[in-house]
N, C-alpha and C positions, 0 to 999 in steps of 0.2 A: 504493500500499500504506499502511495508516494503520499508526500505532505498536503497535496492539492486533490488528490483523487477523493471523489465523493463514494461513500460504501454504504450498501445498505442490506441486511439480513431479512428475509420473510418468510412466512410461514403462512399457510391456509389450515383453518381449523371450525369446523361446524359448532354449535352449540352442544349437540349431544355427545362429543368427542373431545370437548374442551378440556374437561377435568378426567376423565379417564386416560387419556393418553398422556396426561401430566404438562399440560401446556403451561402452568404456572412455574414450573422448573425450569422448563427451556427459559422462560422470560427471566426468571431470578438468577439464573446460572449464567445465563450468557451476558446480563447486562454487569455481573459482578466482574466478569473479566473484561468487559469491552464498553465500557461507561461512555466511551467516545464515538461508538458506531450506533448508527440506526438501527431498529428494530421493528419491523412493520407485522401485527398478526391480523391477518384479513380474517373478519369473523362473519356471523351469518348474514347481514345486510348485504354485503358486498359479493358475497358469494352467492346469493340467490340472484342477485342482478346479473352477474358476468355468466353464470351457468345458463340463465334464460336466454341471454343476448346472444351468446356464442354457441349455444349447444351442445354444450361440454357436461362432463362430469368429473369427479374428483380424480381420475387417472388420467386425465386429460389436461389437467389444471396449470400444472406448474409454470410452464412457458407463457403461458396467455396472462398469468399474474405477474410474471416477472416483467412483461411488456408495459403493464400499468407504472411500472417504476423505471424504467429505462430513459425515459426523457428527463429524470431528475438527478441519476447516479450514474456514475462510471463503471463501476463493479456490483453487479448484482446477484445476491447469493442466496438460493431458496435452501431451506432446512425443514426437515419435518418436525411436526411438535413433538415428537417424542425422544428428542434428545437430552441428556443433561451434558452441560458444557463443563468440563475440568480443568480446563487452562486456556491460555491465549491462542487464538487458531491462527497462529503466526503465517503457517503455510497458505491457508486462504487468503489472507490478506497482503502476500508478498507479491510484487512485482514481476513482470517477465512471462506471464501465460495468459491464453485470451480464454480457455475454458478448462474448468478443473472438477473433480468429485474424487470421492475416497475409492479404496479399494474395497472390492465386495467379498474376495475370498476369506473364507473364515472357516471354522470347525465346527459350525453349525449346520450351515445349509448353502449350497453352492448353485449357481446357476450359468447356463449357456445358451446362446441363440444362434442358429446359423452357423457362421466364421467366427463367431467369438467365443473362446473358450472360456471355462470357468476362471482360468488363470489370469484373463484379459479384462473378465466383466468388471464395470465400473459399477457404483452404488449410488441410486438416484435420489437418495436422503438427504443430500448436500450438494447441490450443483451451484456452481459458480461460474457468470461469464464478464468477461468486457466487452465482447461482440453481440451487438445488437441483431445480427444476422443469424446467429446460433439459436435464439430463442424463436427466430421465426420459423427456421427449419424445422426446430422440435416441434413446434407449435402444429404446423402442417402435417409432418408426419404422425403425430398424436391422433389425428383424427380416426386412426386405424389402431389405437392403443388397446383396444378390446379384443384383438385378434389374439393376442401374445400372451403367453402364460404370465410375465410380470409386467404386462400393459406399459405403463411408460416408461419403466425401468429397462426392458427389452427393446421399445423403441431407440432410448437413449443411447444404447450400447450400439443398435443398429446404425445409427446416423456418427455416432463416434469414430466407429471405424470403417464405414463404407460410403458416407456422404461425401462427394468430390468438394465440397466446400469445407465442410468440417476436419476433414483429413488434412486439410494445408494449415489450419489453427495450430497454435501452440498450446497443445494440451497436456495436462499435468494430471497424474494421479497423486492425490496430495501424502498419501500415507503408505505407497506400495514400498518404499524404501525404509520408512522410519515411521515410528508413532503409531498412534491411533486415532482416528478421527471419524470413525462411524461403524460400520459392521464387522469390521476387520476382527475386533476382539472377541465376538459372539462366541458362546463355550470356553472362552478363556478367564471368565470372570473369578473362578477359585483361586488363578494364579494372581490377580490384583495385589499390590501391596502398596505402601505410603514409604517414599523416599523424598526428604527435603521439602514435605508439603506439597509433593506430587504424586497422581496415582500412575504407578507403574505397573508393566508386564512384559516380561522376558527382555527386561532392560530398555524397553520402550515407554514413553510416556502416553498415557489415556488421556487425550486432550478433549475429545467427545465421545461420549457411549450412546450408540443410536439402540434405545430398547425396541427392535424389530419384531420379528415373531408373528406379526400379525393381530387379529382381532382376539386370538384366543388368548392373548397374553395381559389381556384387560384385565383388572385395571393395571395401568403401569406405574412406574416409579416406586414400585413396593421393594425399597432395596435390600430386604432382609431376604429375600428369594433369589437374589442374583448368585448366593454360594460364597460371597466376598468376606472376608475376615471383618470382624466388628470395627476393627480399626477405621477401613475402608468405606464401611457402610456409615459410619458415623461422620467420617469427613464427606462423603456424599449428602448426607441430610443439613449438614451445616451448610453446605452450598447452596441446596435446592431450597431451602425454608429459612435462611437466613434474612431478615427484612431490612431495607432500606427507608427511613422514613422520606415521606413526600406528601406536599401539601397541595390539596385540589381547590382549595378557596382562598379566601382571605381571612386573616387573622385579626 
């Protein structure tokens, strides 16, 4: 992230999933480490309006909502609401790339699609782009998202590796070589440990944990169920629920 770059993270969450997926945890933990970065939470009012206007559903929505923000920001980052942020996301904020996402390859469940192998597959839970046309391409291809086993995630990988324009972009998989920013840590939770105020796993820092695993995992953010040590559970709770006073009126 450069000094003058305008950056925003956004998530899309309906009223009936707002609390079960743990949206307040995402908000609280994100702002703890990124007080300087804008975070937009698209709620039911905008969701209803955009879905009706565009004829889309949640599996098609990410690039469409990103395009609501591209006129105002240089770097737009979608993040699923079922994340807890455990450190500064330096890899996402770094300069030098056009489109980025975390690695999907993990010890829980892996995906492949056509010519994209499990070890190539990128995870759609946190997609960042500085290139406006990328969002246009993903949005257009997402019209067919329901044809694929992982919907928009499958489409993301197909355009990432096959679209002539996207292939020429500077693409980065944020945590393929180091650290954890998404689903890469799934089923490694018992190996999490604290070191110098950081959650670590196999000598790499867990900067963001994506509580994926679908609707069957609801309600999410029940940290005791992860199999982590009590020390890590307590650390996650402190980040998730520590509150900062805000004034919403006049005193």
